[in-house]
C-alpha positions in Angstrom: 5.9 -9.6 -15.8 9.6 -8.7 -15.7 12.2 -11.4 -15.4 15.2 -11.2 -13.1 17.7 -10.4 -15.9 15.6 -7.4 -16.9 16.8 -5.5 -13.8 20.4 -5.5 -15.0 20.0 -2.2 -16.7 19.0 -0.6 -13.3 21.3 -2.4 -10.8 24.1 -3.7 -13.0 24.9 -7.2 -14.5 27.1 -8.2 -11.5 24.1 -7.9 -9.1 22.0 -10.2 -11.3 24.9 -12.7 -11.7 25.2 -12.8 -7.9 21.5 -13.5 -7.5 21.6 -16.5 -9.8 24.7 -17.8 -8.0 22.9 -17.5 -4.6 19.8 -19.1 -6.2 21.9 -22.0 -7.3 23.1 -22.5 -3.7 19.6 -22.1 -2.3 18.0 -24.3 -4.9 18.0 -27.3 -2.5 15.6 -25.4 -0.2 11.8 -25.1 -0.4 10.4 -21.8 0.9 6.9 -20.9 2.1 5.5 -17.4 2.8 2.3 -17.0 4.8 0.4 -13.7 5.4 -3.1 -12.5 5.9 -4.1 -10.9 2.6 -3.5 -11.5 -1.1 -4.3 -7.9 -2.0 -3.9 -4.5 -0.3 -1.0 -3.2 1.6 2.8 -3.5 1.2 3.2 -7.1 2.3 1.0 -8.5 -0.4 2.6 -6.2 -2.9 6.1 -7.3 -2.1 5.2 -11.1 -2.1 3.4 -10.7 -5.5 6.8 -10.0 -7.0 9.2 -11.7 -4.6 7.7 -15.2 -4.8 7.9 -15.5 -8.7 11.5 -14.1 -8.6 12.5 -16.7 -6.1 11.1 -19.5 -8.3 12.8 -18.0 -11.3 16.1 -18.3 -9.5 15.4 -22.0 -9.0 14.2 -21.8 -5.3 10.9 -23.5 -5.0 8.7 -21.0 -3.2 5.0 -20.9 -2.3 2.7 -18.3 -0.8 -0.3 -19.0 1.4 -2.9 -16.7 2.8 -4.8 -17.4 6.0 -8.5 -17.0 6.3 -10.3 -15.1 9.1 -13.7 -13.6 9.7 -14.8 -10.1 10.7 -14.2 -10.7 14.4 -10.7 -12.0 13.8 -9.7 -9.0 11.7 -11.2 -6.7 14.3 -8.9 -8.3 16.9 -5.8 -8.2 14.6 -6.5 -4.5 13.8 -6.5 -3.7 17.5 -3.3 -5.7 17.8 -1.8 -3.7 14.9 -2.8 -0.4 16.5 -1.5 -1.4 19.9 1.9 -2.4 18.5 2.1 1.1 17.1 1.5 2.5 20.6 -2.3 3.1 20.3 -4.3 2.3 23.5 -6.7 -0.5 22.8 -8.9 -2.7 25.0 -8.7 -6.5 24.8 -10.9 -9.0 26.5 -10.0 -12.6 27.2 -12.2 -13.8 24.3 -10.1 -11.7 21.9 -7.0 -13.7 22.6 -8.9 -17.0 22.5 -10.5 -16.2 19.2 -7.2 -15.1 17.6 -5.6 -18.5 18.6 -8.6 -20.5 17.5 -8.6 -19.0 14.0 -4.8 -19.6 13.7 -5.3 -23.3 14.8 -8.2 -23.7 12.3 -6.0 -22.4 9.5 -3.2 -24.7 10.6 -5.4 -27.8 10.3 -6.0 -27.0 6.6 -2.4 -26.1 5.7 0.9 -27.9 5.2 4.2 -26.7 6.5 6.6 -29.2 5.1 8.8 -26.7 3.4 12.5 -26.1 4.6 11.9 -22.5 5.6 8.6 -20.9 6.6 8.3 -17.1 6.6 5.3 -15.9 8.7 4.5 -12.3 8.0 3.2 -10.0 10.8 1.0 -10.8 13.8 -2.1 -12.2 12.1 -0.7 -15.7 11.3 1.9 -15.8 14.1 0.0 -18.6 16.0 0.8 -21.0 13.2 4.2 -21.5 14.8 2.6 -23.9 17.2 2.9 -26.4 14.3 6.7 -26.2 14.4 6.9 -28.3 17.5 6.5 -31.5 15.5 8.4 -30.4 12.3 12.1 -30.5 11.6 12.4 -27.2 9.6 13.1 -23.6 10.1 10.6 -20.8 10.9 11.1 -17.0 10.6 8.8 -14.3 11.8 8.8 -11.3 9.5 7.6 -8.1 11.1 6.6 -5.3 8.7 5.1 -2.8 11.3 6.5 -0.1 13.5 7.6 -1.9 16.7 9.3 1.0 18.4 6.7 1.6 21.2 4.4 -1.4 21.4 1.7 -1.7 24.2 3.1 -4.1 26.7 0.1 -6.5 26.9 0.2 -7.1 23.2 4.0 -7.3 23.0 4.1 -9.9 25.8 1.4 -12.0 24.1 3.3 -12.0 20.9 6.7 -12.4 22.4 5.8 -15.9 23.6 5.2 -16.9 20.0 8.1 -15.0 18.5 10.6 -16.8 20.6 9.5 -20.1 19.1 10.9 -19.0 15.8 14.4 -19.5 14.6 14.7 -15.8 13.8 12.8 -12.6 13.6 13.2 -10.0 10.9 12.6 -6.3 11.5 12.6 -3.4 9.0 14.5 -0.9 11.0 17.0 -1.0 14.0 14.5 0.9 16.2 12.1 -2.0 16.0 14.5 -4.5 17.6 13.3 -5.9 20.9 14.9 -8.0 23.7 14.4 -11.6 22.4 16.0 -14.9 22.9 15.8 -15.7 19.2 18.1 -14.3 16.5 17.1 -11.0 14.9 17.8 -9.8 11.4 17.5 -6.4 9.7 15.9 -6.5 6.2 14.3 -3.4 4.9 11.4 -3.7 2.5 11.7 -2.8 -1.2 10.0 -1.6 -4.3 10.0 -3.2 -7.8 11.2 -0.6 -10.3 9.7 -2.5 -13.2 6.2 -3.0 -11.8 3.2 -1.1 -13.1 3.4 1.1 -10.0 6.9 2.2 -10.6 7.9 1.8 -14.3 8.4 4.8 -16.5 5.2 6.2 -18.0 4.5 8.3 -21.1 3.7 11.9 -20.2 0.5 11.9 -22.2 -0.7 9.0 -20.1 0.1 10.8 -16.9 -1.8 13.9 -18.2 -4.8 11.7 -19.1 -5.1 10.4 -15.5 -5.1 13.9 -14.1 -7.7 14.8 -16.6 -9.8 11.8 -15.7 -10.0 13.0 -12.1 -10.4 16.6 -13.1 -7.2 17.6 -11.4 -5.5 20.8 -12.8 -1.9 20.2 -13.8 -1.3 23.9 -14.3 -1.5 24.4 -10.5 0.7 22.7 -7.8 -0.6 19.3 -6.7 0.1 17.8 -3.3 -0.4 14.1 -3.1 -0.5 11.4 -0.4 -0.9 7.8 -1.6 -1.9 5.5 1.3 -4.7 3.1 2.3 -7.3 5.0 4.4 -5.9 4.3 7.9 -5.8 6.6 11.0 -2.1 6.0 11.4 -1.5 7.5 7.9 -3.1 10.7 9.3 -5.1 11.7 6.2 -7.1 14.3 8.2 -3.7 15.8 9.3 -2.7 16.0 5.7 -5.9 18.0 5.0 -5.0 20.4 7.9 -1.5 20.9 6.5 -2.9 21.6 3.0 -5.3 24.2 4.4 -2.4 26.0 6.0 -0.6 26.1 2.7 -3.7 27.1 0.8 -3.7 30.5 2.5 -0.5 31.3 0.6 -0.4 29.1 -2.5 -3.2 28.2 -4.9 -2.7 24.4 -4.7 -4.6 21.2 -4.8 -4.6 18.1 -2.6 -5.0 14.5 -3.7 -5.6 11.7 -1.1 -5.6 8.5 -3.0 -5.6 4.9 -1.8 -7.6 1.8 -1.2 -8.2 -0.7 1.6 -7.0 -4.2 2.6 -9.1 -7.2 3.3 -7.6 -7.5 6.8 -8.3 -3.8 7.8 -11.9 -3.3 9.0 -11.4 0.4 9.9 -10.9 1.6 6.3 -14.5 2.7 5.6 -14.7 4.7 8.8 -11.5 6.5 8.0 -12.6 7.2 4.5 -15.8 8.7 5.8 -13.9 11.0 8.2 -11.6 12.1 5.3 -14.6 12.9 3.1 -16.1 14.9 5.9 -12.9 16.9 6.5 -12.6 17.6 2.7 -16.3 18.6 2.2 -16.7 21.9 0.5 -13.3 22.2 -1.0 -13.3 21.6 -4.7 -9.5 21.4 -4.7 -9.4 18.3 -2.5 -9.6 15.0 -4.4 -10.3 11.9 -2.3 -9.9 8.9 -4.5 -10.8 5.4 -3.4 -8.9 3.3 -5.9 -9.4 -0.5 -6.5 -6.4 -2.9 -6.1 -5.9 -2.8 -10.0 -4.9 0.9 -9.9 -1.1 0.6 -10.0 -0.8 2.6 -13.2 -3.0 5.3 -11.9 -1.1 5.6 -8.7 2.2 5.7 -10.7 0.8 8.6 -12.8 -0.5 10.5 -9.8 2.9 10.4 -8.1 4.7 11.3 -11.3 2.4 14.3 -12.0 2.5 15.7 -8.5 4.5 18.7 -7.3 5.1 17.3 -3.8 4.4 13.9 -2.4 3.6 13.4 1.3 3.7 10.5 3.8 2.4 12.1 7.0 2.2 8.9 9.0 1.8 8.9 12.8 3.4 5.4 12.9 5.0 3.6 10.0 6.7 0.2 9.6 8.6 1.4 6.6 6.4 3.4 4.2 7.0 2.0 0.7 5.1 5.0 -0.9 8.1 7.1 0.1 10.5 4.9 -1.8 8.0 4.8 -4.8 7.9 8.6 -5.0 11.6 9.0 -4.5 12.2 6.5 -7.3 10.2 8.8 -9.6 12.5 11.8 -8.6 9.7 13.5 -6.6 10.4 15.7 -3.6 9.0 13.8 -0.6 7.9 15.3 2.7 7.4 12.6 5.3 7.1 12.1 9.0 10.2 11.1 10.9 8.8 7.8 12.2 9.4 4.1 11.8 11.4 3.2 8.7 11.0 6.5 6.9 14.3 8.0 8.1 16.1 5.1 6.5 14.8 6.4 3.2 15.2 10.1 3.7 18.2 12.1 4.8 16.7 15.5 5.8 17.1 18.2 3.1 19.2 15.8 1.0 17.0 13.0 -0.3 13.7 14.4 1.0 12.3 16.3 4.0 11.5 14.9 7.5 8.8 16.6 9.6 7.3 16.2 13.0 4.0 18.3 12.9 1.2 19.6 10.7 2.8 23.1 10.8 6.2 21.8 9.8 4.7 19.8 7.0 2.9 22.9 5.7 6.1 25.0 6.0 8.1 22.5 3.8 5.3 22.2 1.3 5.5 25.9 0.7 9.3 25.8 0.5 9.3 23.1 -2.1 6.6 24.6 -4.3 8.4 28.0 -4.2 11.9 26.6 -4.8 11.7 24.2 -7.9 15.5 23.8 -8.1 15.6 22.6 -4.5 12.7 20.2 -5.4 14.7 18.8 -8.3 17.8 18.2 -6.3 15.8 16.3 -3.6 14.3 14.2 -6.3 17.6 13.4 -7.9 19.3 12.4 -4.7 16.2 10.5 -3.5 16.1 8.3 -6.6 19.8 7.3 -6.3 19.4 6.5 -2.6 16.5 4.1 -3.5 18.5 2.6 -6.4 21.3 1.8 -4.0 19.3 0.4 -1.1 15.7 -0.3 -1.5 15.1 -2.2 -4.8 13.6 -5.7 -4.9 16.9 -7.2 -6.1 18.5 -6.4 -2.8 15.5 -7.7 -0.9 15.6 -10.9 -2.8 19.3 -11.3 -2.0 18.7 -10.7 1.7 15.9 -13.3 1.9 17.8 -16.0 0.1 21.0 -15.5 2.2 18.9 -15.6 5.4 17.3 -18.9 4.3 20.7 -20.3 3.6 22.2 -19.1 6.9 19.6 -21.0 8.9 21.0 -24.3 7.6 24.7 -23.4 7.5 25.5 -21.9 10.8 28.6 -24.1 11.1 30.0 -22.6 7.9 29.7 -19.0 9.1 32.8 -17.4 10.6 32.0 -14.5 13.0 34.6 -11.8 12.8 
């Protein structure tokens, strides 16, 4: 696993020196992260790298994962969908069960650290423990909060306002709250297996493994199988392109332990893809980072056709690999893509199909998008910036008197 100093070649030595200086200041703090799954999804992926890096900088940091059964995750999936604006029906027992699972977890956990980061709605009820503790709590929201359903928003708001601060990934997600709000975008790790440079022969071997023809254009979307990622819409866009271009489609991803809808979505995708030998639906295990890296690197175009999106780390991953990316203009994606400069933003199936054809037929334009996209990610969305933001936030919670507001 890469060490902090290894990132100097990418971001510059001054950035690394600053991180160690901040780490020295924050070394008196103990930090705790809590979320709902150890594998699957962007939150777990970020914490897998962020927590060891915090410790390497001298900031004692732990990571805990709450436990919940099938019913709990069915409720939190409905909450997740409702926060993205999807109509969902809740009964009184849903709220009661959600709180009881949080309280059961709280009874078996310790929260004596100086700063506790609670990630997303699933463990938000743990903040009830804060009432008898003299430390700082921050709620970190990773999802698209631009149009939440009011009943779920009001339920969560009561908990959010018990925190010392709330972090959102994009300005559009900010809500009227009595607590302080912070903007911290997620990030990718350029030295992880999912993003590091790969030998061309290895990339070719992965495409051969899945019987994908590299001599024809390959359109790829990497996402867990979730309705909000609109994989069936991706298939519809591909079929429009297929009328004019002899291309292939790869839909690759896995699931998350806190997402009970994955199998149903995968079944729908397989049904929509049935009968087309040029559509490859790949259900990949959590250990497939190198395969995902290779699939992105070997693709002609990378898509992220989400209906709602908290940030969309797969966009940053593909841009880092100099790939032309076509993505929906939702959630945090417009922070990563300036239209027709560092990628392409779309609003419909037909628009997505139009831009796929344009990029396949204009390789010089595709290369320019990829070049600009990589530099934009290097400047703004790498893990070193993310690490800096978290540590400065933790320090600010204990040093308000030292801050001069200009």
